[in-house]
C-alpha positions as CSV (number, residue, x, y, z in Angstrom):
1,M,6.5,11.5,-10.8
2,K,4.6,14.3,-12.4
3,H,1.2,15.4,-11.3
4,M,-0.6,14.1,-14.4
5,E,1.1,10.8,-14.1
6,L,-0.1,10.4,-10.6
7,K,-3.7,11.3,-11.6
8,N,-3.6,8.8,-14.5
9,K,-2.3,6.1,-12.2
10,F,-5.2,6.9,-9.8
11,A,-7.8,6.4,-12.6
12,E,-6.0,3.2,-13.6
13,I,-5.9,1.7,-10.1
14,F,-9.3,2.7,-8.7
15,G,-11.2,2.5,-12.0
16,T,-13.0,5.8,-11.4
17,D,-13.7,8.8,-13.5
18,K,-13.4,11.1,-10.5
19,T,-10.6,13.7,-10.8
20,P,-8.4,13.4,-7.8
21,R,-6.8,16.2,-5.8
22,L,-3.1,16.1,-5.0
23,F,-1.4,16.6,-1.7
24,C,2.1,16.0,-0.2
25,A,3.9,16.0,3.2
26,P,7.6,16.0,3.7
27,A,10.1,13.8,5.5
28,R,12.3,15.5,8.1
29,V,15.9,15.6,9.4
30,N,16.6,16.5,13.0
31,L,19.7,18.7,13.2
32,I,20.0,18.1,17.0
33,G,17.8,17.0,19.9
34,E,17.3,13.3,19.7
35,H,15.1,11.3,22.0
36,T,14.1,14.5,23.8
37,D,10.7,14.9,22.3
38,Y,8.9,12.3,24.4
39,N,11.0,13.5,27.4
40,G,9.4,16.9,27.2
41,G,12.5,18.7,25.8
42,H,13.3,20.6,22.7
43,V,14.1,19.4,19.2
44,F,15.5,21.2,16.2
45,P,14.3,19.6,13.0
46,C,13.6,20.9,9.5
47,A,11.2,19.5,6.9
48,L,13.0,18.2,3.7
49,S,12.3,18.5,0.0
50,F,11.6,14.7,0.0
51,N,7.9,14.1,0.1
52,T,5.1,11.5,0.2
53,Y,2.5,12.5,-2.5
54,V,-1.2,11.5,-2.5
55,A,-3.8,11.6,-5.2
56,A,-7.2,11.3,-3.5
57,A,-11.0,11.5,-4.0
58,K,-13.7,11.1,-1.3
59,R,-16.3,8.4,-1.6
60,G,-20.0,8.4,-0.7
61,D,-19.8,5.3,1.5
62,S,-17.6,4.1,4.4
63,K,-15.0,2.2,2.3
64,I,-11.3,3.1,2.3
65,R,-9.1,2.0,-0.6
66,L,-5.4,2.6,-0.4
67,Y,-2.6,1.8,-2.9
68,S,1.1,2.7,-2.8
69,L,3.3,2.8,-5.9
70,N,6.3,2.2,-3.5
71,F,4.8,-1.0,-2.0
72,E,3.1,-2.6,-5.0
73,K,3.7,-6.1,-3.6
74,T,1.1,-5.2,-0.9
75,G,-1.5,-4.5,-3.6
76,L,-4.7,-2.7,-3.0
77,V,-5.6,-2.4,0.7
78,E,-9.3,-2.1,1.4
79,A,-10.9,-1.3,4.8
80,D,-14.1,0.1,6.2
81,L,-14.5,3.0,8.6
82,T,-16.7,0.9,10.8
83,Q,-14.1,-1.9,11.3
84,L,-10.7,-0.3,11.4
85,A,-8.0,-2.4,13.1
86,F,-4.2,-2.8,12.9
87,N,-3.2,-5.8,10.8
88,K,0.4,-6.6,10.0
89,K,-0.6,-7.8,6.6
90,Q,-1.7,-4.3,5.7
91,D,2.0,-3.3,6.0
92,W,2.5,0.4,5.1
93,A,-1.2,1.0,4.9
94,N,-1.5,0.9,8.7
95,Y,-0.1,4.4,8.9
96,P,-2.9,6.1,6.8
97,L,-5.5,3.8,8.3
98,G,-4.3,4.9,11.7
99,V,-5.0,8.5,10.6
100,F,-8.6,7.6,9.6
101,W,-8.9,5.9,13.0
102,A,-7.5,8.9,15.0
103,M,-9.9,11.1,13.1
104,L,-12.8,8.8,13.9
105,Q,-12.0,9.3,17.6
106,R,-12.9,12.9,17.0
107,G,-16.1,12.1,15.1
108,L,-14.4,12.6,11.8
109,P,-14.3,12.0,8.8
110,P,-17.9,11.5,7.5
111,A,-17.1,9.1,4.7
112,G,-14.4,6.9,3.1
113,A,-11.9,7.8,0.4
114,D,-9.6,6.4,-2.3
115,L,-6.0,7.4,-1.8
116,L,-3.0,6.6,-4.1
117,F,0.4,7.2,-2.5
118,W,3.9,7.7,-4.0
119,G,7.0,9.1,-2.4
120,D,10.6,9.9,-3.0
121,V,11.5,9.7,0.7
122,P,14.4,7.2,1.3
123,L,12.7,4.3,3.2
124,G,14.2,2.9,6.4
125,A,16.7,5.8,6.5
126,G,15.5,7.4,9.7
127,L,14.0,10.4,7.9
128,S,10.6,9.5,9.1
129,S,8.8,8.2,6.0
130,S,6.0,7.0,8.4
131,A,5.3,10.6,9.6
132,S,5.4,11.8,6.0
133,I,2.7,9.1,5.1
134,E,0.6,10.0,8.1
135,L,0.7,13.8,7.5
136,A,0.0,13.3,3.8
137,A,-3.1,11.3,4.7
138,A,-4.1,13.8,7.4
139,V,-3.8,16.9,5.2
140,T,-5.7,15.0,2.5
141,L,-8.7,14.2,4.7
142,N,-8.6,17.6,6.3
143,T,-9.0,19.2,2.9
144,L,-11.2,16.7,1.1
145,F,-13.8,16.9,4.0
146,A,-13.3,20.6,4.8
147,L,-12.6,19.7,8.4
148,G,-10.8,23.0,9.1
149,L,-8.2,21.5,11.5
150,P,-5.1,23.5,12.1
151,H,-1.8,21.8,11.1
152,T,-0.8,21.5,14.8
153,E,-3.8,19.3,15.3
154,L,-2.9,17.3,12.2
155,A,0.5,16.6,13.8
156,K,-1.2,15.3,16.9
157,I,-3.5,13.1,14.8
158,G,-0.5,11.6,13.1
159,Q,1.2,10.9,16.4
160,E,-1.9,9.3,17.8
161,A,-2.1,7.1,14.7
162,E,1.5,5.9,15.2
163,N,1.2,5.6,19.1
164,Q,-2.2,4.0,19.5
165,F,-3.0,2.3,16.1
166,V,0.4,1.2,14.9
167,G,1.9,0.7,18.4
168,M,5.0,2.9,18.1
169,N,5.5,5.2,21.1
170,C,7.1,8.0,19.2
171,G,7.1,11.6,20.3
172,I,5.5,14.5,18.4
173,M,8.6,15.8,16.6
174,D,8.4,13.9,13.3
175,Q,4.7,14.7,12.7
176,F,5.1,18.3,13.8
177,A,8.0,18.9,11.4
178,S,6.1,17.3,8.6
179,A,3.0,19.4,9.3
180,M,4.7,22.7,10.1
181,G,7.8,22.8,7.9
182,K,8.9,26.0,6.3
183,A,11.3,26.3,3.4
184,N,14.8,27.4,4.4
185,H,14.0,27.2,8.1
186,A,14.5,24.8,11.0
187,I,12.0,24.6,13.9
188,L,12.9,24.9,17.5
189,L,10.0,23.0,19.2
190,N,9.3,22.7,22.9
191,C,7.8,19.2,23.0
192,N,6.3,19.8,26.4
193,T,4.2,22.8,25.4
194,L,4.3,22.6,21.6
195,A,5.6,26.2,21.6
196,Y,7.8,26.7,18.5
197,E,9.8,29.2,16.6
198,Y,11.3,29.2,13.1
199,A,15.1,29.7,12.8
200,P,16.5,30.7,9.3
201,L,19.0,28.1,8.0
202,E,21.6,30.6,6.8
203,L,24.6,28.2,6.5
204,K,26.8,30.4,4.2
205,G,29.1,28.0,2.4
206,V,28.1,25.0,4.5
207,S,25.9,22.1,3.3
208,I,23.7,19.8,5.4
209,L,24.6,16.3,4.2
210,I,22.5,13.3,5.0
211,C,24.6,10.1,5.1
212,N,22.4,7.0,4.8
213,T,24.0,3.9,6.4
214,N,21.7,1.7,4.4
215,K,21.3,-0.4,7.5
216,P,17.5,-0.8,7.6
217,H,15.8,-0.3,11.0
218,N,12.3,-1.1,12.3
219,L,11.7,1.0,15.3
220,I,8.7,-0.9,16.4
221,E,10.8,-4.0,16.7
222,S,13.8,-2.2,18.1
223,K,14.6,-1.1,21.7
224,Y,13.0,2.4,21.1
225,N,10.0,1.6,23.3
226,E,12.3,0.2,26.0
227,R,14.3,3.5,26.0
228,R,11.1,5.4,26.5
229,S,10.0,3.2,29.4
230,Q,13.4,3.6,31.1
231,S,13.2,7.3,30.8
232,E,9.7,7.4,32.2
233,H,10.8,5.3,35.2
234,A,13.7,7.6,35.9
235,L,11.4,10.6,35.7
236,R,9.1,9.0,38.3
237,Q,12.0,8.5,40.7
238,L,13.1,12.1,40.3
239,Q,9.5,13.2,40.9
240,S,9.7,11.8,44.5
241,R,11.6,15.0,45.3
242,L,11.2,17.4,42.3
243,P,8.0,19.0,41.1
244,I,8.6,18.3,37.4
245,K,6.4,16.8,34.7
246,A,9.2,15.9,32.2
247,L,13.0,15.4,32.1
248,G,13.2,18.3,29.7
249,E,12.4,20.7,32.5
250,L,15.7,20.0,34.3
251,S,18.9,22.0,33.9
252,E,22.2,20.1,33.9
253,E,22.9,21.4,37.5
254,A,19.5,20.2,38.8
255,F,20.0,16.8,37.3
256,E,23.4,16.4,38.8
257,A,22.1,17.5,42.2
258,N,19.4,14.9,42.2
259,K,20.5,12.0,40.0
260,E,21.1,9.7,43.0
261,L,17.3,9.4,43.2
262,I,17.5,7.2,40.1
263,T,18.5,3.9,41.5
264,D,19.2,2.0,38.3
265,P,22.6,3.1,36.8
266,V,21.3,2.4,33.2
267,E,18.2,4.5,33.8
268,R,20.4,7.2,35.2
269,K,22.3,7.3,31.9
270,R,19.1,7.5,29.9
271,A,17.9,10.4,32.0
272,K,21.3,12.2,31.7
273,H,21.1,12.0,28.0
274,A,17.6,13.5,27.9
275,V,18.6,16.4,30.2
276,Y,21.9,17.2,28.6
277,E,20.6,16.7,25.0
278,N,17.8,19.2,25.7
279,Q,20.4,21.8,26.8
280,R,22.6,21.1,23.8
281,T,19.6,21.8,21.5
282,L,18.9,25.2,23.1
283,K,22.6,26.1,22.8
284,A,22.7,24.9,19.2
285,E,19.8,27.2,18.2
286,Q,21.6,30.1,19.8
287,A,24.8,29.2,18.0
288,L,22.9,29.1,14.7
289,K,21.4,32.5,15.3
290,A,24.8,33.9,16.2
291,G,26.3,32.4,13.0
292,D,28.6,30.2,15.0
293,L,28.6,27.1,12.9
294,E,31.7,25.8,14.6
295,K,29.9,25.7,17.9
296,F,26.9,24.1,16.3
297,G,29.1,21.4,14.9
298,Q,30.7,20.7,18.3
299,L,27.3,20.3,19.9
300,M,26.3,17.8,17.1
301,N,29.4,15.7,17.9
302,A,28.6,15.7,21.6
303,S,25.1,14.7,20.8
304,H,26.2,11.6,19.0
305,I,28.6,10.6,21.8
306,S,25.8,10.9,24.3
307,L,23.4,8.9,22.1
308,R,26.2,6.2,21.8
309,D,27.3,6.1,25.4
310,D,24.3,7.2,27.5
311,Y,21.3,6.3,25.4
312,E,22.9,3.5,23.5
313,V,20.8,3.8,20.3
314,T,23.6,4.2,17.7
315,G,25.1,0.8,16.8
316,A,28.1,-0.2,14.7
317,E,26.9,1.3,11.4
318,L,26.0,4.8,12.7
319,D,29.1,4.9,14.8
320,A,31.3,3.9,11.8
321,M,29.6,6.6,9.7
322,A,30.0,9.4,12.3
323,Q,33.6,8.4,13.1
324,A,34.5,8.5,9.4
325,A,32.8,11.9,9.0
326,W,34.6,13.4,12.0
327,K,38.0,12.7,10.3
328,Q,37.3,14.6,7.1
329,P,38.6,18.1,6.3
330,G,35.8,20.7,6.2
331,V,33.5,18.8,8.5
332,L,32.0,21.0,11.3
333,G,30.1,18.3,13.0
334,A,28.2,15.0,12.5
335,R,25.7,12.9,14.5
336,M,23.1,10.2,14.0
337,T,19.6,11.5,13.3
338,G,16.3,9.8,13.9
339,G,15.4,7.0,16.3
340,G,18.7,5.2,15.9
341,F,19.5,1.4,15.4
342,G,20.3,2.2,11.7
343,G,19.3,5.1,9.5
344,C,21.3,8.2,8.8
345,V,24.0,10.5,10.1
346,V,23.6,14.3,9.4
347,A,26.7,16.3,8.9
348,L,27.6,20.0,8.4
349,V,30.2,20.1,5.6
350,K,31.9,23.0,3.9
351,D,30.8,23.2,0.3
352,E,34.2,22.8,-1.2
353,A,34.8,19.6,0.8
354,V,31.5,17.8,0.0
355,E,32.8,15.7,-2.9
356,A,35.9,14.5,-1.1
357,F,33.8,13.9,2.0
358,K,31.4,11.6,0.1
359,R,34.3,9.7,-1.5
360,N,36.4,9.2,1.6
361,V,33.5,8.4,4.0
362,A,32.0,5.9,1.6
363,Q,35.3,4.1,1.2
364,E,36.0,3.9,5.0
365,Y,32.4,3.1,5.9
366,E,32.0,0.3,3.4
367,A,35.3,-1.2,4.4
368,K,34.2,-1.3,8.1
369,T,30.6,-2.4,7.6
370,G,30.1,-4.0,4.2
371,Y,27.3,-1.5,3.4
372,K,27.4,1.0,0.5
373,P,26.2,4.4,1.8
374,D,24.1,7.0,0.0
375,F,24.4,10.7,0.4
376,Y,21.8,13.5,0.0
377,I,22.2,17.3,0.2
378,A,19.4,18.4,2.4
379,A,17.2,21.3,1.5
380,A,14.6,22.6,4.1
381,G,11.2,22.4,2.5
382,D,7.6,23.3,3.3
383,G,5.2,21.3,5.3
384,A,2.1,19.3,4.5
385,R,-0.1,20.9,1.8
386,E,-2.4,20.6,-1.2
387,L,-0.7,20.8,-4.6
388,K,-2.1,23.0,-7.3
389,D,-1.7,22.2,-11.0
């Protein structure tokens, strides 16, 4: 949708002569490092060129009016700064309302606003459309009200909105990638300290292909929160001997030497994934810097197997997609990306093999699952920002 179209829709929906300002925030794909963020480990995402867009104008009262062109059945959602509360009937609007709520906890913002949303992020695909909505709202309010918050703080506000308002205990990765994305770069993020560095995505004849299973998932109703609880309990048992604050602090050797402290065998598997996945992520960044894409791909494959066997968050559709991808000529590696229980597989595929990959994987995957997949070539884009005409 073009900028002027969005502005015209804003005037049509909100019945105002105010000229809105335009903002956007991207979705993300995580190349490796899954379910490590809330375990204090490293992740390696990049922001995408898919975005949530917002046309917005501030108001002089405490009213909030929200409308999404992607969820028109929900209609206009109205709320008040003085009475913000989660309500399932508000559907998608709970995410931006959560951002208002999180800002209010900081004494911000001073007034309400009208916000019109539209996005080209594939919904329910595990590319974190929710974080994209949250960061689009956060950068909008930060700019409209001249709050001067750094983007790292906007990421924290988005996470608080999802954790405490919506009720989804996600880590910081999705919001951080959406806030801090940089075109043609991935981000190695230490989720324990929020230290980060950009790594150039120089793939040289290899494409990042996102394979959407089209199996919808709802992480709030999934076992995501259960996995987090299991990991936290495993950590507490390890802390009876080890002076650590997070599973991400452990080397593989330290985990193996102390894993008997975790009495539940299922929780031991959860902790093993968190520790080994963190180490895979660090090795993957080094492989990328060294130009060793074969090694990077091998680490991706090992990541999926761990997510399948130790963390148990893949499911039939993601496994079928990954297994079909692994068989194809020109594939360096493939793994599920996102929270799991549906969503997408991300694959590294040699450019000359992309078309055959899509054709062959689609045929095998649909035969196994009954779902028709979608494929997207991923481009690493910039983070949350205001758009200028």
